[in-house]
C-alpha positions in Angstrom: 0.0 0.2 0.1 1.4 3.3 -1.1 0.0 6.5 0.4 -3.5 4.9 1.4 -3.6 3.8 -2.1 -3.7 -0.5 -3.0 -1.9 -0.5 -6.0 -2.7 -3.4 -8.7 -1.8 -4.1 -12.3 -2.7 -1.2 -14.3 -4.5 -1.8 -17.9 -4.6 0.6 -20.5 -5.9 4.1 -19.3 -8.2 5.8 -21.3 -8.0 9.6 -22.2 -8.7 11.2 -19.1 -11.7 13.9 -18.9 -10.8 15.6 -15.9 -9.3 18.8 -17.6 -12.4 19.0 -19.8 -15.4 21.3 -18.6 -17.4 18.9 -16.6 -20.9 17.2 -18.1 -23.9 16.6 -16.8 -23.1 13.4 -16.1 -19.8 14.5 -14.3 -21.5 16.6 -12.2 -23.8 14.0 -10.8 -20.7 11.7 -10.1 -19.0 14.4 -7.9 -22.3 15.5 -6.1 -22.9 11.8 -5.3 -19.3 10.4 -4.6 -17.2 13.4 -4.2 -14.2 14.8 -6.7 -11.9 12.2 -5.3 -14.0 9.3 -6.4 -14.6 11.2 -9.9 -10.8 11.7 -10.4 -10.2 7.8 -9.4 -13.0 6.5 -11.8 -12.0 8.9 -14.7 -8.5 7.3 -14.5 -10.1 4.0 -15.7 -13.4 5.2 -17.7 -14.6 7.8 -20.0 -17.6 9.0 -18.1 -19.0 10.6 -21.2 -18.2 7.6 -23.4 -21.9 6.0 -24.3 -20.5 2.7 -23.8 -19.8 3.9 -19.7 -23.0 2.6 -18.1 -23.4 4.8 -14.7 -25.4 3.4 -12.2 -26.2 4.0 -8.4 -28.1 1.0 -7.9 -28.5 -2.1 -5.4 -31.4 -3.8 -7.5 -30.7 -6.8 -10.3 -33.3 -5.4 -12.5 -31.2 -2.4 -13.4 -28.3 -4.5 -14.3 -30.4 -7.1 -16.3 -32.0 -4.3 -18.6 -28.6 -3.4 -19.8 -27.4 -4.6 -23.4 -24.3 -6.3 -23.3 -23.4 -4.8 -26.9 -23.5 -1.5 -25.4 -21.5 -1.8 -22.7 -17.6 -1.3 -22.1 -17.7 -0.5 -18.5 -20.0 -0.7 -15.5 -19.8 2.0 -12.8 -22.0 1.6 -9.7 -21.9 4.7 -7.4 -23.9 2.7 -4.6 -21.8 0.9 -2.1 -22.2 -2.9 -2.3 -22.8 -2.9 1.8 -26.5 -1.8 0.6 -26.9 -4.9 -1.9 -29.0 -7.6 -0.5 -27.6 -10.8 -2.6 -23.9 -9.3 -3.4 -22.8 -12.4 -5.2 -26.0 -12.4 -7.4 -25.5 -8.8 -8.3 -21.7 -9.6 -9.3 -22.8 -12.4 -11.3 -25.4 -10.2 -12.8 -22.7 -7.6 -13.9 -20.6 -10.4 -14.9 -23.4 -11.8 -17.5 -24.0 -8.4 -18.9 -20.6 -7.3 -19.8 -18.4 -8.3 -22.4 -14.7 -10.3 -21.4 -12.3 -7.9 -20.4 -14.6 -5.3 -19.4 -14.3 -3.4 -16.1 -16.7 -3.0 -13.4 -16.3 -0.1 -11.2 -17.7 -0.1 -7.3 -17.4 0.8 -4.3 -17.6 -0.8 -0.3 -17.1 0.4 3.3 -14.8 -2.5 4.4 -14.9 -3.7 8.0 -11.5 -2.1 8.6 -12.4 1.4 7.1 -15.8 1.3 9.2 -14.0 0.7 12.2 -11.7 3.9 11.4 -15.1 6.1 10.6 -17.1 4.9 14.2 -13.7 5.4 16.1 -13.4 8.8 14.6 -17.1 9.4 15.0 -17.4 9.4 18.7 -15.2 10.7 21.5 -13.2 8.2 24.2 -14.7 4.9 25.2 -18.0 5.8 23.8 -16.8 4.9 20.3 -15.2 1.3 21.4 -18.4 0.7 23.3 -21.0 1.7 19.9 -18.3 -0.1 17.5 -18.6 -3.5 19.4 -22.7 -3.1 19.2 -22.2 -2.2 15.5 -19.7 -5.3 14.9 -21.9 -7.9 16.9 -25.3 -6.6 15.2 -24.2 -6.1 11.8 -21.1 -8.3 11.3 -21.7 -11.6 14.0 -25.3 -11.9 13.4 -25.7 -12.1 9.6 -23.1 -14.8 9.9 -25.2 -17.2 12.1 -27.6 -19.4 10.9 -30.2 -19.1 13.4 -30.1 -15.2 13.6 -29.4 -14.6 10.1 -33.0 -14.5 9.0 -34.1 -12.3 11.4 -31.2 -9.7 10.6 -32.1 -9.6 6.7 -36.1 -9.0 7.7 -35.1 -6.2 9.7 -32.4 -4.4 7.7 -33.4 -5.9 4.4 -29.5 -6.4 4.0 -29.1 -3.0 4.0 -25.4 -1.5 5.5 -24.0 -4.7 6.2 -20.3 -5.0 7.3 -18.2 -6.7 4.9 -14.1 -6.9 5.1 -11.8 -6.1 2.0 -11.0 -9.9 1.9 -14.6 -10.7 1.5 -15.3 -8.3 -1.1 -12.6 -9.2 -3.2 -12.8 -13.1 -2.7 -16.6 -12.6 -3.9 -15.3 -10.6 -7.1 -12.8 -13.3 -8.0 -15.6 -16.0 -7.2 -17.8 -14.2 -10.0 -15.1 -14.5 -12.7 -13.5 -10.8 -12.0 -9.7 -9.9 -11.3 -8.8 -6.9 -9.6 -7.2 -4.0 -11.5 -7.0 -1.2 -8.8 -8.0 -0.5 -5.2 -8.0 2.6 -3.8 -9.4 4.3 -0.4 -11.5 7.6 -0.9 -13.4 9.1 1.8 -13.7 5.6 4.0 -14.7 3.9 1.0 -12.5 1.5 -1.0 -13.2 1.9 -4.8 -12.4 -1.2 -6.9 -11.8 -1.5 -10.5 -12.3 -5.4 -11.5 -12.0 -6.7 -15.1 -14.2 -9.6 -16.1 -11.9 -12.8 -16.9 -14.2 -15.8 -16.5 -17.8 -17.1 -15.7 -18.6 -16.9 -12.4 -18.0 -20.1 -9.9 -21.5 -19.9 -8.7 -20.8 -21.1 -5.2 -24.3 -22.2 -3.9 -22.5 -23.0 -0.6 -20.5 -20.6 0.5 -18.9 -21.0 4.3 -19.4 -18.4 6.7 -19.5 -20.6 9.7 -16.9 -21.6 12.3 -15.8 -24.6 11.0 -15.4 -24.8 7.2 -13.9 -27.4 4.9 -10.9 -26.4 2.2 -10.7 -28.4 -1.2 -7.1 -29.5 -1.0 -5.3 -32.3 -3.0 -4.6 -35.6 -1.4 -3.3 -38.8 -2.4 -3.1 -39.6 -5.9 -4.0 -35.9 -6.6 -7.5 -36.7 -5.4 -9.2 -33.4 -4.0 -10.3 -33.8 -0.4 -12.2 -31.8 2.2 -10.0 -30.7 5.0 -11.5 -29.3 7.9 -10.6 -26.4 10.0 -11.8 -23.6 12.4 -11.9 -20.3 10.3 -9.3 -18.1 11.1 -9.7 -16.0 7.5 -12.8 -13.8 6.5 -15.0 -15.6 4.1 -14.6 -16.3 0.3 -10.7 -15.8 1.4 -10.0 -18.9 -0.6 -10.2 -17.3 -3.9 -7.8 -14.8 -3.7 -4.5 -17.2 -3.3 -3.4 -16.5 -6.7 -3.8 -12.5 -5.9 -2.1 -12.8 -2.6 1.0 -14.5 -4.0 1.2 -12.3 -6.7 0.8 -9.1 -4.7 2.8 -10.5 -1.4 4.5 -13.7 -2.3 5.7 -16.0 0.5 7.0 -15.0 3.9 9.5 -17.5 5.8 7.7 -20.7 6.7 5.9 -20.8 3.5 3.1 -18.5 4.4 1.6 -15.8 2.1 3.6 -12.5 3.5 1.4 -9.6 5.0 -1.8 -11.9 4.5 -4.9 -9.5 5.0 -7.4 -12.4 4.7 -6.3 -13.7 8.4 -8.6 -12.2 11.0 -7.0 -11.0 14.6 -8.6 -13.9 16.4 -7.7 -16.0 13.6 -4.1 -15.0 14.1 -4.3 -16.1 17.7 -6.1 -19.5 16.9 -2.8 -20.3 14.4 -0.5 -19.6 17.2 -2.5 -22.0 19.4 -3.0 -24.6 16.7 -6.7 -24.2 17.7 -7.6 -24.0 13.9 -6.3 -27.0 13.3 -8.4 -29.5 15.7 -11.1 -30.3 13.1 -8.5 -32.1 10.9 -8.5 -34.8 13.7 -11.9 -35.8 12.0 -9.8 -36.1 8.2 -7.0 -38.4 10.1 -10.3 -40.4 11.8 -11.8 -40.7 7.8 -8.2 -41.4 6.5 -7.9 -38.6 4.3 -5.0 -37.6 6.5 -2.8 -39.7 8.6 -1.0 -37.9 11.9 2.7 -37.2 10.3 3.0 -36.1 6.7 3.5 -33.3 4.1 0.6 -30.6 4.5 -2.5 -30.9 2.2 -2.4 -27.8 0.0 -4.3 -26.4 -2.4 -3.8 -27.0 -6.3 -2.3 -23.4 -6.7 0.3 -23.6 -3.8 1.2 -27.0 -5.6 2.0 -25.3 -8.7 4.6 -23.8 -7.0 6.8 -26.8 -6.4 8.9 -28.6 -8.6 7.6 -31.3 -10.6 9.3 -33.9 -9.2 8.3 -32.7 -5.5 4.8 -32.4 -6.5 4.6 -36.1 -7.8 6.2 -37.3 -4.7 3.7 -35.7 -2.9 0.9 -37.6 -4.6 2.2 -40.8 -3.7 1.3 -40.7 0.2 -1.5 -39.0 2.0 -0.8 -35.7 3.5 -0.3 -35.4 7.3 -1.4 -33.6 10.2 2.0 -32.6 11.8 4.3 -31.7 8.4 7.8 -32.0 8.6 8.3 -28.3 8.8 8.2 -28.9 12.6 11.0 -31.6 12.8 13.5 -29.5 10.2 12.1 -25.8 10.9 13.0 -24.6 7.4 13.3 -20.8 6.8 12.3 -20.0 3.6 9.6 -21.9 0.6 13.1 -23.5 -1.1 13.9 -25.0 2.5 10.3 -26.2 3.0 10.5 -27.9 -0.2 13.9 -29.7 0.3 12.6 -30.3 3.8 9.5 -31.9 2.4 11.5 -33.8 -0.1 14.0 -35.1 2.5 10.9 -36.6 4.4 9.0 -38.2 1.4 12.2 -39.8 0.1 12.9 -41.3 3.6 9.1 -42.4 3.7 9.7 -44.2 0.7 12.3 -46.4 2.1 11.2 -46.7 5.9 7.5 -46.3 5.7 5.5 -45.7 9.1 9.2 -45.5 10.7 10.0 -42.2 9.3 6.6 -41.0 10.6 7.6 -41.7 14.3 10.9 -40.3 13.9 9.6 -36.9 12.5 6.7 -37.1 15.3 9.1 -37.3 18.2 11.6 -34.6 16.5 8.3 -32.4 16.0 7.2 -32.6 19.4 10.6 -31.9 21.1 10.7 -28.6 18.7 7.3 -27.7 19.6 8.0 -28.0 23.5 11.4 -26.9 23.6 12.1 -24.6 20.8 8.5 -23.3 20.6 8.1 -24.0 17.1 4.8 -22.6 16.0 2.6 -22.1 13.0 2.8 -18.7 11.5 
């Protein structure tokens, strides 16, 4: 982030209209969203072009009535917090614009909402107000037994949504992020259509969720964990890798998808307790290489990736026995374990188990 701006990949920038006399539509945008937002929009779209569709809407009707052949860009000035079914809205935008067209929108993220509310009230009052706001507008909509009541009372307006969830929803609906920038407590995004939506019919919001990982013989398996990331974060792996790369220990550097409570759970391994169910199902064994996603697996050398497919992944990885410091060292550690397992089988697991326990107890080895 540079000076409050999230810098994404820059596409071709149309001729700006900021220096021209303001048209009626330009004046309307400035009146509704402000000069700064208008300037940002003009960096990625010509608001006077007839193929630029400018809306301020939360309804699917206004999206579906557009003609795909007449659209180069869709700009929606309404924040997505007020949209009842956000994914349905994003899917409708995707269906009604050509591939490689841009969708520009905005959201009051969880992080920006916190800043706004804490600056709005004095002293301890701001903390009390923010806690109540968080519980009512963030926690209650996510719980199965209170979700319907919340939407009945609010109509889904002004809900709290994190930056990670916003971007993850966009990726799941066939977009990639071109640019992000904060203006007046709102995060504006420029998203390019690159594919059809995934149409995820069962997104996970609960405290326990299943991640699709690569198991023995390359078979996809569901690995269960306590949630430490914001919803829809799983769709952002490639985005995070391209922007942040990997940190020591093979984790993504500065991973904004992880919640503050999630960081604590990871330090204490609480998040991995549901994986014992996978051990009982025999998707995993107690010791072995970690189950990882297809994208993460694509970062591995081909020979090591092929070796990984030959055995079941494990709950306790070689990482805790060898304590590698970077991704290349992790790959080498796993390769050494896999070669040993091919020769000695379960005896290798016993050896690695006691090494890992020793490092955890006496060297304070922890997941990052």
